[in-house]
C-alpha positions in Angstrom: 0.0 0.0 0.0 1.4 3.3 -1.0 0.3 6.0 1.4 0.0 9.1 -0.7 -3.6 10.3 -0.2 -6.6 10.2 2.1 -8.3 7.4 0.2 -5.4 5.0 0.7 -5.0 6.0 4.3 -8.6 5.2 4.9 -8.3 1.8 3.3 -5.1 1.1 5.3 -6.9 1.9 8.5 -9.7 -0.5 7.6 -7.5 -3.5 6.8 -4.4 -3.3 8.9 -6.2 -4.8 11.9 -7.5 -7.8 10.1 -5.4 -10.9 11.0 -5.9 -12.5 7.6 -4.9 -9.4 5.7 -2.4 -7.5 7.9 0.6 -9.8 7.3 0.2 -9.3 3.5 0.3 -5.4 3.7 3.5 -3.6 2.8 3.3 0.1 3.7 5.4 2.7 1.7 5.2 6.4 2.6 7.4 9.4 1.7 10.4 9.8 3.9 9.7 13.6 4.3 6.7 12.6 6.5 8.6 10.2 8.7 9.1 12.7 11.5 5.6 14.2 11.3 3.3 13.9 14.3 0.3 13.3 12.0 -2.5 10.9 13.0 -1.7 8.3 10.3 2.1 8.4 11.2 1.8 8.3 15.0 -1.4 6.1 15.1 -2.1 3.4 12.5 1.5 3.2 11.1 3.1 2.9 14.5 0.6 0.3 15.6 1.1 -1.7 12.4 4.9 -1.4 12.6 4.7 -2.7 16.2 3.3 -6.0 14.9 4.6 -6.3 11.3 8.0 -5.0 10.2 6.6 -4.1 6.7 6.8 -0.3 6.9 9.2 1.5 4.5 9.9 5.0 3.6 11.2 6.3 0.2 12.9 9.6 -0.9 11.6 9.7 -4.5 9.9 7.7 -7.2 13.1 5.9 -8.2 13.9 4.8 -4.7 10.3 3.5 -4.3 10.6 1.5 -7.6 13.9 0.0 -6.4 12.6 -1.0 -2.9 9.5 -2.5 -4.3 11.4 -4.3 -7.1 13.9 -5.7 -4.5 11.1 -6.9 -2.3 9.4 -8.7 -5.2 12.7 -10.3 -6.3 13.3 -11.6 -2.8 9.7 -13.0 -2.6 10.1 -14.8 -5.9 13.4 -16.3 -4.8 11.7 -17.4 -1.6 8.8 -19.0 -3.5 11.3 -20.8 -5.8 13.3 -22.1 -2.8 10.3 -23.1 -0.8 9.3 -25.6 -3.5 12.1 -28.0 -2.7 
């Protein structure tokens, strides 16, 4: 989930507490907001991060693409290895 607007934030808040969904969520949000004392940053994101380590920040579009691509590559390797 890419937290860039109120709609996505609302969806995140709805699903992050569901046990059958929470572990599947990966949260990416702009690094420039990482120190903000906003509701989403200090509330739902901190709660989610306390249970799942799947919260990432990014500086720009390129870094976001790299981080997501790397995560997908690692997941595909994991799937390949788990078949044996």
